[in-house]
N, CA, C and O atoms as a GROMACS GRO file, in nm:
protein
  352
    1UNK      N    1   2.447  11.895  -5.544
    1UNK     CA    2   2.321  11.865  -5.477
    1UNK      C    3   2.239  11.769  -5.563
    1UNK      O    4   2.241  11.774  -5.686
    2UNK      N    5   2.169  11.685  -5.494
    2UNK     CA    6   2.082  11.592  -5.563
    2UNK      C    7   1.945  11.657  -5.581
    2UNK      O    8   1.910  11.752  -5.511
    3UNK      N    9   1.870  11.604  -5.672
    3UNK     CA   10   1.737  11.660  -5.698
    3UNK      C   11   1.645  11.644  -5.578
    3UNK      O   12   1.555  11.726  -5.558
    4UNK      N   13   1.664  11.539  -5.497
    4UNK     CA   14   1.582  11.522  -5.377
    4UNK      C   15   1.606  11.635  -5.277
    4UNK      O   16   1.512  11.685  -5.215
    5UNK      N   17   1.732  11.675  -5.263
    5UNK     CA   18   1.765  11.784  -5.172
    5UNK      C   19   1.708  11.917  -5.221
    5UNK      O   20   1.658  11.997  -5.142
    6UNK      N   21   1.714  11.939  -5.351
    6UNK     CA   22   1.659  12.062  -5.409
    6UNK      C   23   1.508  12.066  -5.391
    6UNK      O   24   1.452  12.169  -5.355
    7UNK      N   25   1.442  11.952  -5.415
    7UNK     CA   26   1.297  11.946  -5.396
    7UNK      C   27   1.259  11.972  -5.251
    7UNK      O   28   1.158  12.038  -5.224
    8UNK      N   29   1.340  11.921  -5.157
    8UNK     CA   30   1.312  11.943  -5.015
    8UNK      C   31   1.326  12.090  -4.979
    8UNK      O   32   1.244  12.143  -4.905
    9UNK      N   33   1.428  12.157  -5.031
    9UNK     CA   34   1.449  12.299  -5.004
    9UNK      C   35   1.334  12.382  -5.062
    9UNK      O   36   1.286  12.475  -4.997
   10UNK      N   37   1.292  12.348  -5.182
   10UNK     CA   38   1.181  12.421  -5.244
   10UNK      C   39   1.052  12.400  -5.166
   10UNK      O   40   0.976  12.495  -5.146
   11UNK      N   41   1.026  12.277  -5.123
   11UNK     CA   42   0.906  12.248  -5.045
   11UNK      C   43   0.906  12.325  -4.913
   11UNK      O   44   0.802  12.377  -4.872
   12UNK      N   45   1.021  12.332  -4.846
   12UNK     CA   46   1.031  12.406  -4.721
   12UNK      C   47   1.008  12.555  -4.743
   12UNK      O   48   0.942  12.621  -4.663
   13UNK      N   49   1.063  12.608  -4.851
   13UNK     CA   50   1.044  12.750  -4.881
   13UNK      C   51   0.898  12.780  -4.911
   13UNK      O   52   0.846  12.882  -4.865
   14UNK      N   53   0.832  12.694  -4.987
   14UNK     CA   54   0.690  12.715  -5.017
   14UNK      C   55   0.605  12.705  -4.892
   14UNK      O   56   0.509  12.781  -4.876
   15UNK      N   57   0.638  12.613  -4.803
   15UNK     CA   58   0.562  12.598  -4.679
   15UNK      C   59   0.578  12.721  -4.590
   15UNK      O   60   0.481  12.766  -4.528
   16UNK      N   61   0.699  12.775  -4.584
   16UNK     CA   62   0.719  12.895  -4.501
   16UNK      C   63   0.648  13.016  -4.561
   16UNK      O   64   0.603  13.104  -4.487
   17UNK      N   65   0.638  13.024  -4.694
   17UNK     CA   66   0.566  13.134  -4.758
   17UNK      C   67   0.416  13.124  -4.735
   17UNK      O   68   0.348  13.226  -4.724
   18UNK      N   69   0.363  13.002  -4.726
   18UNK     CA   70   0.221  12.985  -4.700
   18UNK      C   71   0.184  13.033  -4.561
   18UNK      O   72   0.073  13.081  -4.538
   19UNK      N   73   0.277  13.021  -4.467
   19UNK     CA   74   0.250  13.058  -4.329
   19UNK      C   75   0.259  13.208  -4.306
   19UNK      O   76   0.211  13.258  -4.204
   20UNK      N   77   0.319  13.279  -4.399
   20UNK     CA   78   0.341  13.423  -4.380
   20UNK      C   79   0.272  13.501  -4.490
   20UNK      O   80   0.261  13.455  -4.604
   21UNK      N   81   0.226  13.621  -4.453
   21UNK     CA   82   0.178  13.712  -4.557
   21UNK      C   83   0.298  13.789  -4.609
   21UNK      O   84   0.411  13.764  -4.567
   22UNK      N   85   0.275  13.885  -4.700
   22UNK     CA   86   0.388  13.962  -4.755
   22UNK      C   87   0.450  14.054  -4.651
   22UNK      O   88   0.560  14.104  -4.673
   23UNK      N   89   0.383  14.077  -4.537
   23UNK     CA   90   0.439  14.160  -4.432
   23UNK      C   91   0.508  14.076  -4.324
   23UNK      O   92   0.566  14.131  -4.231
   24UNK      N   93   0.501  13.946  -4.337
   24UNK     CA   94   0.565  13.860  -4.239
   24UNK      C   95   0.474  13.820  -4.125
   24UNK      O   96   0.519  13.750  -4.034
   25UNK      N   97   0.349  13.861  -4.126
   25UNK     CA   98   0.255  13.823  -4.022
   25UNK      C   99   0.184  13.695  -4.063
   25UNK      O  100   0.160  13.673  -4.181
   26UNK      N  101   0.150  13.611  -3.966
   26UNK     CA  102   0.074  13.491  -4.001
   26UNK      C  103  -0.063  13.528  -4.058
   26UNK      O  104  -0.126  13.624  -4.013
   27UNK      N  105  -0.107  13.453  -4.154
   27UNK     CA  106  -0.238  13.479  -4.214
   27UNK      C  107  -0.348  13.435  -4.119
   27UNK      O  108  -0.341  13.326  -4.062
   28UNK      N  109  -0.446  13.516  -4.104
   28UNK     CA  110  -0.564  13.481  -4.025
   28UNK      C  111  -0.678  13.454  -4.122
   28UNK      O  112  -0.715  13.541  -4.200
   29UNK      N  113  -0.732  13.336  -4.118
   29UNK     CA  114  -0.838  13.302  -4.214
   29UNK      C  115  -0.962  13.386  -4.191
   29UNK      O  116  -1.031  13.422  -4.286
   30UNK      N  117  -0.991  13.418  -4.066
   30UNK     CA  118  -1.109  13.500  -4.038
   30UNK      C  119  -1.090  13.641  -4.093
   30UNK      O  120  -1.178  13.695  -4.159
   31UNK      N  121  -0.975  13.699  -4.067
   31UNK     CA  122  -0.947  13.834  -4.115
   31UNK      C  123  -0.939  13.836  -4.267
   31UNK      O  124  -0.987  13.930  -4.330
   32UNK      N  125  -0.879  13.735  -4.326
   32UNK     CA  126  -0.869  13.727  -4.471
   32UNK      C  127  -1.006  13.714  -4.537
   32UNK      O  128  -1.031  13.775  -4.640
   33UNK      N  129  -1.093  13.634  -4.477
   33UNK     CA  130  -1.229  13.619  -4.530
   33UNK      C  131  -1.307  13.748  -4.518
   33UNK      O  132  -1.384  13.784  -4.607
   34UNK      N  133  -1.288  13.819  -4.406
   34UNK     CA  134  -1.359  13.945  -4.385
   34UNK      C  135  -1.315  14.050  -4.486
   34UNK      O  136  -1.398  14.121  -4.543
   35UNK      N  137  -1.186  14.060  -4.509
   35UNK     CA  138  -1.134  14.156  -4.607
   35UNK      C  139  -1.182  14.120  -4.746
   35UNK      O  140  -1.219  14.208  -4.824
   36UNK      N  141  -1.183  13.990  -4.778
   36UNK     CA  142  -1.229  13.947  -4.910
   36UNK      C  143  -1.376  13.981  -4.931
   36UNK      O  144  -1.414  14.023  -5.040
   37UNK      N  145  -1.458  13.964  -4.828
   37UNK     CA  146  -1.600  13.997  -4.843
   37UNK      C  147  -1.620  14.148  -4.853
   37UNK      O  148  -1.709  14.194  -4.927
   38UNK      N  149  -1.541  14.226  -4.782
   38UNK     CA  150  -1.549  14.373  -4.794
   38UNK      C  151  -1.509  14.416  -4.934
   38UNK      O  152  -1.572  14.504  -4.993
   39UNK      N  153  -1.404  14.353  -4.988
   39UNK     CA  154  -1.360  14.387  -5.124
   39UNK      C  155  -1.466  14.353  -5.227
   39UNK      O  156  -1.487  14.428  -5.322
   40UNK      N  157  -1.534  14.239  -5.209
   40UNK     CA  158  -1.641  14.202  -5.302
   40UNK      C  159  -1.755  14.303  -5.298
   40UNK      O  160  -1.807  14.341  -5.403
   41UNK      N  161  -1.792  14.345  -5.179
   41UNK     CA  162  -1.899  14.444  -5.165
   41UNK      C  163  -1.859  14.576  -5.230
   41UNK      O  164  -1.938  14.638  -5.301
   42UNK      N  165  -1.735  14.619  -5.206
   42UNK     CA  166  -1.687  14.744  -5.267
   42UNK      C  167  -1.684  14.734  -5.419
   42UNK      O  168  -1.715  14.831  -5.487
   43UNK      N  169  -1.647  14.619  -5.472
   43UNK     CA  170  -1.646  14.601  -5.618
   43UNK      C  171  -1.787  14.606  -5.675
   43UNK      O  172  -1.809  14.666  -5.780
   44UNK      N  173  -1.883  14.545  -5.606
   44UNK     CA  174  -2.021  14.548  -5.653
   44UNK      C  175  -2.076  14.690  -5.652
   44UNK      O  176  -2.141  14.732  -5.747
   45UNK      N  177  -2.049  14.764  -5.544
   45UNK     CA  178  -2.096  14.903  -5.535
   45UNK      C  179  -2.027  14.989  -5.642
   45UNK      O  180  -2.089  15.078  -5.699
   46UNK      N  181  -1.898  14.962  -5.668
   46UNK     CA  182  -1.827  15.035  -5.773
   46UNK      C  183  -1.892  15.012  -5.909
   46UNK      O  184  -1.914  15.106  -5.984
   47UNK      N  185  -1.923  14.886  -5.940
   47UNK     CA  186  -1.984  14.855  -6.069
   47UNK      C  187  -2.120  14.922  -6.082
   47UNK      O  188  -2.154  14.976  -6.187
   48UNK      N  189  -2.199  14.918  -5.974
   48UNK     CA  190  -2.331  14.984  -5.977
   48UNK      C  191  -2.315  15.134  -5.998
   48UNK      O  192  -2.387  15.195  -6.076
   49UNK      N  193  -2.218  15.195  -5.927
   49UNK     CA  194  -2.193  15.338  -5.943
   49UNK      C  195  -2.146  15.373  -6.083
   49UNK      O  196  -2.187  15.475  -6.139
   50UNK      N  197  -2.061  15.291  -6.139
   50UNK     CA  198  -2.012  15.315  -6.274
   50UNK      C  199  -2.126  15.308  -6.376
   50UNK      O  200  -2.137  15.394  -6.463
   51UNK      N  201  -2.210  15.206  -6.363
   51UNK     CA  202  -2.324  15.192  -6.455
   51UNK      C  203  -2.420  15.309  -6.438
   51UNK      O  204  -2.472  15.361  -6.537
   52UNK      N  205  -2.443  15.350  -6.313
   52UNK     CA  206  -2.531  15.465  -6.289
   52UNK      C  207  -2.474  15.592  -6.351
   52UNK      O  208  -2.548  15.672  -6.408
   53UNK      N  209  -2.343  15.611  -6.341
   53UNK     CA  210  -2.280  15.729  -6.399
   53UNK      C  211  -2.293  15.729  -6.551
   53UNK      O  212  -2.318  15.834  -6.610
   54UNK      N  213  -2.275  15.615  -6.614
   54UNK     CA  214  -2.287  15.607  -6.760
   54UNK      C  215  -2.431  15.634  -6.803
   54UNK      O  216  -2.455  15.705  -6.901
   55UNK      N  217  -2.527  15.578  -6.729
   55UNK     CA  218  -2.668  15.602  -6.762
   55UNK      C  219  -2.703  15.750  -6.747
   55UNK      O  220  -2.769  15.808  -6.833
   56UNK      N  221  -2.657  15.811  -6.638
   56UNK     CA  222  -2.685  15.954  -6.617
   56UNK      C  223  -2.620  16.038  -6.726
   56UNK      O  224  -2.678  16.137  -6.770
   57UNK      N  225  -2.501  16.000  -6.770
   57UNK     CA  226  -2.432  16.075  -6.874
   57UNK      C  227  -2.513  16.079  -7.004
   57UNK      O  228  -2.520  16.183  -7.070
   58UNK      N  229  -2.574  15.966  -7.040
   58UNK     CA  230  -2.647  15.961  -7.166
   58UNK      C  231  -2.793  16.003  -7.153
   58UNK      O  232  -2.848  16.060  -7.247
   59UNK      N  233  -2.857  15.975  -7.040
   59UNK     CA  234  -2.998  16.008  -7.024
   59UNK      C  235  -3.017  16.154  -6.986
   59UNK      O  236  -3.108  16.220  -7.037
   60UNK      N  237  -2.932  16.205  -6.897
   60UNK     CA  238  -2.941  16.345  -6.852
   60UNK      C  239  -2.811  16.417  -6.883
   60UNK      O  240  -2.732  16.441  -6.792
   61UNK      N  241  -2.786  16.451  -7.008
   61UNK     CA  242  -2.657  16.514  -7.043
   61UNK      C  243  -2.636  16.650  -6.978
   61UNK      O  244  -2.522  16.696  -6.968
   62UNK      N  245  -2.743  16.716  -6.933
   62UNK     CA  246  -2.726  16.847  -6.870
   62UNK      C  247  -2.687  16.835  -6.722
   62UNK      O  248  -2.649  16.935  -6.661
   63UNK      N  249  -2.694  16.717  -6.664
   63UNK     CA  250  -2.662  16.696  -6.523
   63UNK      C  251  -2.516  16.653  -6.505
   63UNK      O  252  -2.489  16.542  -6.460
   64UNK      N  253  -2.425  16.742  -6.539
   64UNK     CA  254  -2.282  16.708  -6.532
   64UNK      C  255  -2.235  16.693  -6.387
   64UNK      O  256  -2.150  16.609  -6.358
   65UNK      N  257  -2.290  16.774  -6.296
   65UNK     CA  258  -2.248  16.766  -6.156
   65UNK      C  259  -2.285  16.631  -6.097
   65UNK      O  260  -2.206  16.569  -6.026
   66UNK      N  261  -2.406  16.584  -6.126
   66UNK     CA  262  -2.449  16.454  -6.077
   66UNK      C  263  -2.363  16.343  -6.137
   66UNK      O  264  -2.324  16.249  -6.067
   67UNK      N  265  -2.334  16.352  -6.265
   67UNK     CA  266  -2.249  16.253  -6.332
   67UNK      C  267  -2.110  16.248  -6.268
   67UNK      O  268  -2.060  16.140  -6.238
   68UNK      N  269  -2.048  16.364  -6.247
   68UNK     CA  270  -1.916  16.366  -6.188
   68UNK      C  271  -1.918  16.320  -6.043
   68UNK      O  272  -1.825  16.253  -5.998
   69UNK      N  273  -2.021  16.355  -5.969
   69UNK     CA  274  -2.030  16.313  -5.829
   69UNK      C  275  -2.038  16.161  -5.818
   69UNK      O  276  -1.965  16.101  -5.739
   70UNK      N  277  -2.125  16.101  -5.895
   70UNK     CA  278  -2.140  15.956  -5.889
   70UNK      C  279  -2.016  15.887  -5.946
   70UNK      O  280  -1.970  15.787  -5.891
   71UNK      N  281  -1.963  15.940  -6.054
   71UNK     CA  282  -1.844  15.881  -6.115
   71UNK      C  283  -1.723  15.886  -6.024
   71UNK      O  284  -1.654  15.785  -6.007
   72UNK      N  285  -1.697  16.002  -5.963
   72UNK     CA  286  -1.582  16.013  -5.873
   72UNK      C  287  -1.606  15.936  -5.743
   72UNK      O  288  -1.510  15.887  -5.683
   73UNK      N  289  -1.730  15.926  -5.700
   73UNK     CA  290  -1.760  15.842  -5.583
   73UNK      C  291  -1.729  15.696  -5.610
   73UNK      O  292  -1.673  15.628  -5.525
   74UNK      N  293  -1.765  15.649  -5.728
   74UNK     CA  294  -1.736  15.511  -5.765
   74UNK      C  295  -1.584  15.489  -5.774
   74UNK      O  296  -1.534  15.385  -5.732
   75UNK      N  297  -1.513  15.585  -5.829
   75UNK     CA  298  -1.368  15.573  -5.838
   75UNK      C  299  -1.303  15.573  -5.700
   75UNK      O  300  -1.206  15.501  -5.676
   76UNK      N  301  -1.358  15.653  -5.608
   76UNK     CA  302  -1.305  15.655  -5.471
   76UNK      C  303  -1.324  15.518  -5.405
   76UNK      O  304  -1.235  15.472  -5.333
   77UNK      N  305  -1.438  15.453  -5.428
   77UNK     CA  306  -1.460  15.320  -5.374
   77UNK      C  307  -1.360  15.220  -5.432
   77UNK      O  308  -1.311  15.131  -5.361
   78UNK      N  309  -1.331  15.233  -5.560
   78UNK     CA  310  -1.235  15.143  -5.624
   78UNK      C  311  -1.095  15.164  -5.567
   78UNK      O  312  -1.020  15.067  -5.552
   79UNK      N  313  -1.059  15.286  -5.536
   79UNK     CA  314  -0.928  15.314  -5.476
   79UNK      C  315  -0.919  15.252  -5.337
   79UNK      O  316  -0.815  15.197  -5.301
   80UNK      N  317  -1.026  15.260  -5.259
   80UNK     CA  318  -1.028  15.197  -5.127
   80UNK      C  319  -1.011  15.046  -5.142
   80UNK      O  320  -0.934  14.985  -5.067
   81UNK      N  321  -1.081  14.986  -5.236
   81UNK     CA  322  -1.068  14.842  -5.260
   81UNK      C  323  -0.926  14.806  -5.302
   81UNK      O  324  -0.873  14.703  -5.260
   82UNK      N  325  -0.865  14.890  -5.384
   82UNK     CA  326  -0.728  14.868  -5.430
   82UNK      C  327  -0.632  14.865  -5.311
   82UNK      O  328  -0.545  14.778  -5.304
   83UNK      N  329  -0.647  14.960  -5.218
   83UNK     CA  330  -0.558  14.962  -5.102
   83UNK      C  331  -0.584  14.843  -5.011
   83UNK      O  332  -0.490  14.790  -4.952
   84UNK      N  333  -0.709  14.800  -4.996
   84UNK     CA  334  -0.738  14.682  -4.915
   84UNK      C  335  -0.674  14.557  -4.975
   84UNK      O  336  -0.629  14.469  -4.902
   85UNK      N  337  -0.669  14.550  -5.107
   85UNK     CA  338  -0.611  14.434  -5.173
   85UNK      C  339  -0.463  14.421  -5.142
   85UNK      O  340  -0.416  14.310  -5.118
   86UNK      N  341  -0.390  14.530  -5.142
   86UNK     CA  342  -0.246  14.522  -5.126
   86UNK      C  343  -0.197  14.546  -4.984
   86UNK      O  344  -0.081  14.521  -4.955
   87UNK      N  345  -0.282  14.596  -4.895
   87UNK     CA  346  -0.238  14.622  -4.759
   87UNK      C  347  -0.268  14.505  -4.665
   87UNK      O  348  -0.203  14.491  -4.561
   88UNK      N  349  -0.365  14.423  -4.699
   88UNK     CA  350  -0.402  14.313  -4.609
   88UNK      C  351  -0.391  14.181  -4.678
   88UNK      O  352  -0.419  14.077  -4.617
   0.00000   0.00000   0.00000
């Protein structure tokens, strides 16, 4: 094979991968943008929850239930974001 033929095969393979997601469905820019914005919001809320949990841990050391509630809530949001990243 010549290098031109190899380059053509690689270009065709890359073009077909751009048209498909990892599940084989065509990518929808609207759906992709919506999922990306939801993920950004979930990440921001996770960071706020994490910071709030750390502050509560040091400012109110006797409030362990509140610390665990906020901390596990933030972790639950991060898990949801994780699944959105790999499922869509």
